[in-house]
N, C-alpha and C positions, 0 to 999 in steps of 0.2 A: 692563466685560466684558473678559475675558482675551484675550490674543493668539490662543490656540487657539480660543476660542469665536468670535471674530470671523472667523477663517479658516474654521472649520467652517460657520458660517452662510452665508458667501459661497459656499462650495462647494454647500451644500444648495440655495440659491436658484437657482443655475445648473442643478443637476440637476433641480429641479422644472420649470423652464421647458423643458428638453429633453424631459422626459417628456410634458408637456402638448402640445408641438408634435408629437411623434411620435404620441401617442394620437389627435390630430385627423387626422393624415395616414393612419393605418391604418384609420380608420373605414369607408371604402368598400371596403376590401380584406380582407374577412373570411377569404378563402381563403389569404392569405399567412401561414401558420401559423408559419413559422420566425421571422419578424420580430415577429409579434404575441406569440409566446411570450417573446421577448427583451424587448420593451417592457413586458409585464406583469411579468416577473421583476424588471426594473430598477425599475419603479414600486413594487414591494413593498419593495425595499431602500432606495429614496429616502424612502418614507414612514417607515420605521424610523429612518433617519438624522435625519429631522426631529424625531422624538420624543426621540431620544437627546440632542439639543441641550440639552434642559432638565435632563439628568441628570448628564452628565460631559463637560466640554469636551475633554479630551485624547482620550478614547475616541471622542467624536463626530468629532473631526478625523481620527483614524486611520481610522475606519470610512467616513466620507464620502469620503475620498481613495481608499480601496480601491474603493468603489462607482463613483467616477468613472473609475478605471482599468478596471474591468469594463465600464462603459458604452462607453468608447472602443474596447475590444476587440470588443464586440458590433457596434458601428456600422461599424467599419472595413471598407470594401468594400461596404457596404450602405447608404451614406448616402442614396441616392435612395429606397430602400424605407422608410427611417426618416423621410424628409422633413426631415432635419436636416443642415446643412452641417458640414464638417470644422472650421469655426471655432467650433463650439458651446461648446467648453471654453476658448476663448481668454480671457485675462484672469484666470484662476485658477491658472495654472501654478505660481506661487510657493506658493500654498496647498497644492497637491497635493504639491509637493516637500517642504514642511514636514511634511505628514501621512504621507508615505511614507519619510521619512528614517529609515534603520535606527537611528541614534543616538536619535531620538525614540522609536521603538518600544522600544528597550532601556530607556529611562527609564520608560516606561509599564509594562514588564514588571517592573521593580523593585517598583513598588507592588503589582502583581497578585500576585507571588510572596510578598510580605510578608503579604498578607491572604487569599490564595486566593479572592478575590472579584473579580467583574467590575464594579466600580464600585458606587456607592450605589444603594439601591432606592427611597428616598423614599416609604416606606409610612407610613400613619397609625399612631399608637400602637396602635390596635385591631387593625389588620391585622398589625402587627409581632408582637403577642401571638399571633395566629392562626398566623402563620408559625413562631414559636418552639415552639408547642405541637405542631404537626405535624412539625417538624424533630426534636423530642425523641422523638415516637412512632416516626418512621421509623428513627431511629438505634437505638432500643431493640428494636423489634419486627420491622423489615423487613430492615435491613442484615445482621444475623447469619445470616439464612436465604436471602438473595437469590441468592447464587451456587449454593447447593445446589439450589434450586428450578429454576434455569436449567439446570444440568448434567444433572440427573436428570429434567427435565420433570415435576416434581411438581405436585400441586394446591397452591393457596395455603392455608396453615394457617388453620383456623377462628379462631385467636386474632387474626390480623390483621384479618379481616373483622369479628369481634365488637368488636374494639377501635375500629375506625373507626365502626362503628354507634353505639357508646357516645359517641363524640365528635360525633355528629350529622352525620357526613360524607355520608350518603346523603339527607339532607333539605335540602341547600343550595339545591335548585331547587324545593322544595315549599313552598307558602305556609304561613304559621303556622296558618291555619285548618284545615289538614289535617295538622298534626303536624310541619311542617318549620320552616325558619328563614329562608326567603326574605323579605327586607325591602327589596329594591331594589338592594343592593350585593352580591348573592350572586355575580354573575359575577366580580367582582374577587376576592372571597374564594376562589372556586373556582379561579381562575388561580393564586393564591398557594398554596393547598392542593395542587393538582395538581403544581405544580413541586416542592414539597418531597417528596411521595410518589414522584415519578418520579426524583428524585435518588437515592433509595434503591433503587428497582427499577421499571422500566417495566411489566414483566409481572406482578409480584407485588403491586403497590400502586398505581402511577401511573394505571392505567386503571380502577380499581375504581369510581370515581364517575362515569365517562363514561356507562355504560349506564343507571343510574338517572336521570341528568340528562336523557338523550334521551327516555326513556319518560315521565318526569314532566312534561317540557315538552309533549309531545304530548297527554297526558291533560289537563293543566291548560288547554291552549288549545282542545282539541277535544272533551273529554269532557263527559258530562252531570253534573249535580250528584251523582247517585247513584254514578256511576262514580268521580268524584273522591273521594268519601267511602269507597268500597269499596277502592280501590287505593292512593291516595296515602299514607295514614297507615302502611300496611304497608311501602311503599317507603322512606319517610322514616326509619322505625325500624330498617330493615335486616332485618326479619323475612322479607321477600320480596326475593330477589336478582333481578337483571334481565339480559336479553340482548336484542340487536337482530337481527332476521332480515330483511334487506332485499336484500343482494347475492345474485345468482344465478350459476351457473357460466358462463352465456353473456351475462350482463348485469351488469357491474361498475358503473362510474360512470354508465352509461345507465339510471338508475333508472326512467325513464318506460317502458322497454321490457320490464319484467319480465313473466314468464308464469305464475308461481305463481297458481293460481286459487282463488277462494272462491265457491262456488255455494250459493244459498239453498235450504234444504230444510225447510220448515215453521218451527219455532222454532230452527233451527240453521243454521250455515254449514259447508260441507264443504270442507276445504283439500286441495289436491293440488299438488305441486311440490317443487322442491329449492332450498334456500337454502345459501349457503356463506359462510365467514368470519364465522360467528356466534360472536363471542368470548364466552366464559363461558356458553355455552348449556347445558352440563352442570349446573353448580351453580345456574343460574337457576331461579327459580320462575315468572317471567313472561317470555314471549317476545313482543317487539313485532314483529308480522309484517305486512309490507306485501304485500297480495295484490290480484289483479285481480278486481273485482266487476262490471266492465263492459268491453267491448272497446275503448272509445273513448280510447286513448292514456293520457296522464297523468291525464286526468279520470276514468278508470275504475278508479283505485286507491283502496283503503281500508285502514285500519289496525285490526288486531285485537290484543288482549292475550290471548295463549294461556297458560293456566295449566298447570303441570306439576310433578311432584315434583323435588326437587333430587337430582342424581346426582354422585358423585365419579368420578374416573378419566377414561378417554379414550373410552368408548363407553357408550351407553345406548339403551334401546328401550322403547316403551310400546304397548300394544294395548288397544283399546276393545272393549266387548261386541259391537258391530255389525261388528267386523272392521277398523276404522280403525287405522292405525299411524302413529307418528312415531318416528324414530330419529336418533341423532346419532353422528358419528364424528369424533374430533379429527384435524385435519390437522397433520402433523409440520412444524415450521417451524424456520428458522435461529435465530431468537430470539423475543422477546416470548412467553416461556413462563410458565406458571403459571396463567393464566386459560384457556388452550387455545382455539383457534379451530376451530369445528365445521362440518362439513357436516350440514345437517339436512334430512331427507326426510319430507314429509307425503304420506300415501297414504290418502285417504278419511277424514282426521282431522276429527272433528266438534267444532265450537265453538259454545257457546250464542250465540244472537242478541244477547244482552245484552253480549257481549264485543267487539262492534264499537264502536270509539271514536266517540262521538257518536250511536250507534244509527242510525236511518234518515237523520238529518241529517248524519251522518258519511260517508255513501256518496259516493265520489268526491273526498273531501277528504284522502285519505291522503298523496298526493304533497306537498301544500302543508304539511301538518302535519309530515311527515318532513323536508322541506327547512328549515323553521323550526328544528326541533330540531337539525339538522346544523350550523347556524351556530354555536350554542353549543358543539357538539362540536369544531368547528374551533378555537375558542379554546382549549379544553382540550388539543387535540393540540399546539398551539403551546406551551402551558405544559409539556406533557410533554417536548417537545423541549428546552426551556430547562433543565428539571430534569436531563435526561440530559447535556446539555452542561456544566452546572455540575459534575456529578459527574466528568466527564471532565477538566475543567480542574483540579479539586482533585487528582485522581490524577496528572495530568501534572506539576503543580508539585511534589508530594511525591516522585515518582520522580526528577525532574530534580535535585532537591536532593541526594538520597542516592546517585545513580549517578555513578561516576567513569569517565571515558572518556579514554584516552590521558593518564592522570595528572592529569586536571582534571575538576572537577565539570561534569556535563552542563548544569547551570543557568548555568554561566559562559560558555557559548558564545553568540555573537551570534545564530546561527540559531535556537537553542532559545528565546532571549528574544523574538525577533521572532514566532515561532510562538505563544508564550504570550500576547503582547500582542494579536495578531490574534484569537486565541480569545476573549479577554476582550471585545474590541470587538464581535465578533459576538454574544456572549451578552448583553451590555449592550443592544445595539440591539434584539434580539429580545424581551428582557424588557420594555424600555420600551414597545415597540410593542404587546406583549400587554396591558399595563395600559391603554394608550390604546384599543385595540380593545374591550376588555371594557367600558370606560365608554361607548363609542360604541354598542355593541349594547344595553347597558342603557338607553340614552337613546331606543331605538326604531329605530335605523338600524344602521350598522356592518356590513352584509353584505359590503361591499367590503373593509373593514379586516380582518374575520375571515378572509376568504379570503387576503388578502395576507400576514397574519402567519403563517397556517398554512403557506402555500407557502414563505415565506422561512425560518422557523425550522426546518422539517423538512429542507430542503436544507442549512442551516447545520450541523445536528446531524451529518449524515454527514461533513462536512469536519472538524469539531471532534473527533469521536470517532476519526476516521481519523488525524489528526495526533497526538492524545494516545496512540493505540496505537503509532504510528510512533516516538514518543519512548521508548517502553518497549522498542523493539527486539524481539528474539526472545521475550522474556517477554510482550510484548503479544499474542502469538499463542497463549499458553497459557491454557487455561480456568481455571487456578487463580488467574489475575489478573483482577480484575473488569473491567478495561478491555476485555477481549475480549467480555464480555457487553454492555457499553455499545455497542460497535461494531456488533454484529449487531442489537441492539435498535433502534439509530438507523435502520437501513436500512428498516424497515417504515413509518416515520413519513410519508414522502413518498408512500406508496402508499394507506394507508387514510384514511378520513374525507375523501375528495376527493383523487384522485390529482393530483400536481404539474401535469401537463400539462392535465388537465381544468380545474382551478382557474384556470390561467393563461389558457387559451383561451376557456372557456365562461362564466367568471365575471368575472375581473379585466379581461381585454381588452375584453369587451363593455361592462362598466360604464365603463371609461375612455373608450370611444369614444362614449358617450352625450353629447349636447350639454348 
């Protein structure tokens, strides 16, 4: 084992013990949100550091040392609330000094700038082929139009959607029996594919497979055999595009409190209510709608597949013979453009009883089916964040090489190099953790890991894109430079698919506190 690997492992071992001690201490203090948030956030970073140990020793040491510095800052003045003494990091000072030495970071940066990569990926030959295929597709079909789609808030070209459908992209979560390619390792494949598409564009490609994944997971786990055969093959082939309608104007992360209602009327259900942030709801043929079929809290929610025509543009409206309407209006956003996020309003909209997932047995199961599907979506969001970060790193390296400042290459300055090395360490840690979390979820657990990697990677993406933009100087603020798109796209990641604070307090901290 190399010196860097030995040092990194020693730091990670201490960090793990601190997190375990703090998690046990905050267990009876659920109202102490400030400390619970910090413990949860550090736990995510420590888990990523542990995974990075097996990938790259230098990056693992750099990252673990930075996590330790972050932990020390969060604990200072709050040691009693953490239940951890000031001596917690005693004994690893030399390792931290080695990992935070600017000269060490400069050496790491040399390698990163030579390859534009954040360390090795350690993928199997099969997954490497998958990655290469989607990298080529993204470079050829997405990159040339990504900036235009963002600047003009255009629709995603049909050629991108059709091309991904031809590659089987929408069937990654659909069992082979229903026309998909799910064979047990689909989550890791999905992480790899999502990263490559997001590297090209978050809004024009990286999120396209998230919606079909969520709806296919819900149907596969809760639908009847007839429903699976009716819906899944069309989703897998890309003939039917999908969107998810869960969030409401007054109920974001508090899914159990939603008020959109579904009332039984003979052989139909009547939907009334407003959903918001329904990404891709215009182009979608299927809307996965979570609605209240009973007043009893989260046990009164059920899932419907609402079918509709596909619409381009930013507004659409449908009217039924009986007077029911459903309409959508795209919400203008800072970034994440191309798919468009809609507010969707249901007013007496009638849905056949057969479109309730699981039929009568599905009544009241909507919350559970939705939450199970969201675990996979969190993995995808982490992968999207990694893809955005990878693109930002590449742009930062390229610009630093070509830009001359005060008669010297920007890449020649120590501060530039330390920033690039830190970017690489963050990306490598999030990538390694996303792979591990995908394997954990596929094995039947992994809910904690999925939440942790989502929380960590999305926050990291904001820092990485911000620093990459900063290296560009004034040009980084211009829309003609792609880094400005990456910066505003990254900002949404810690908000959707589970807001950062909600994941930390209601998922991660609670699971850490369990004995």
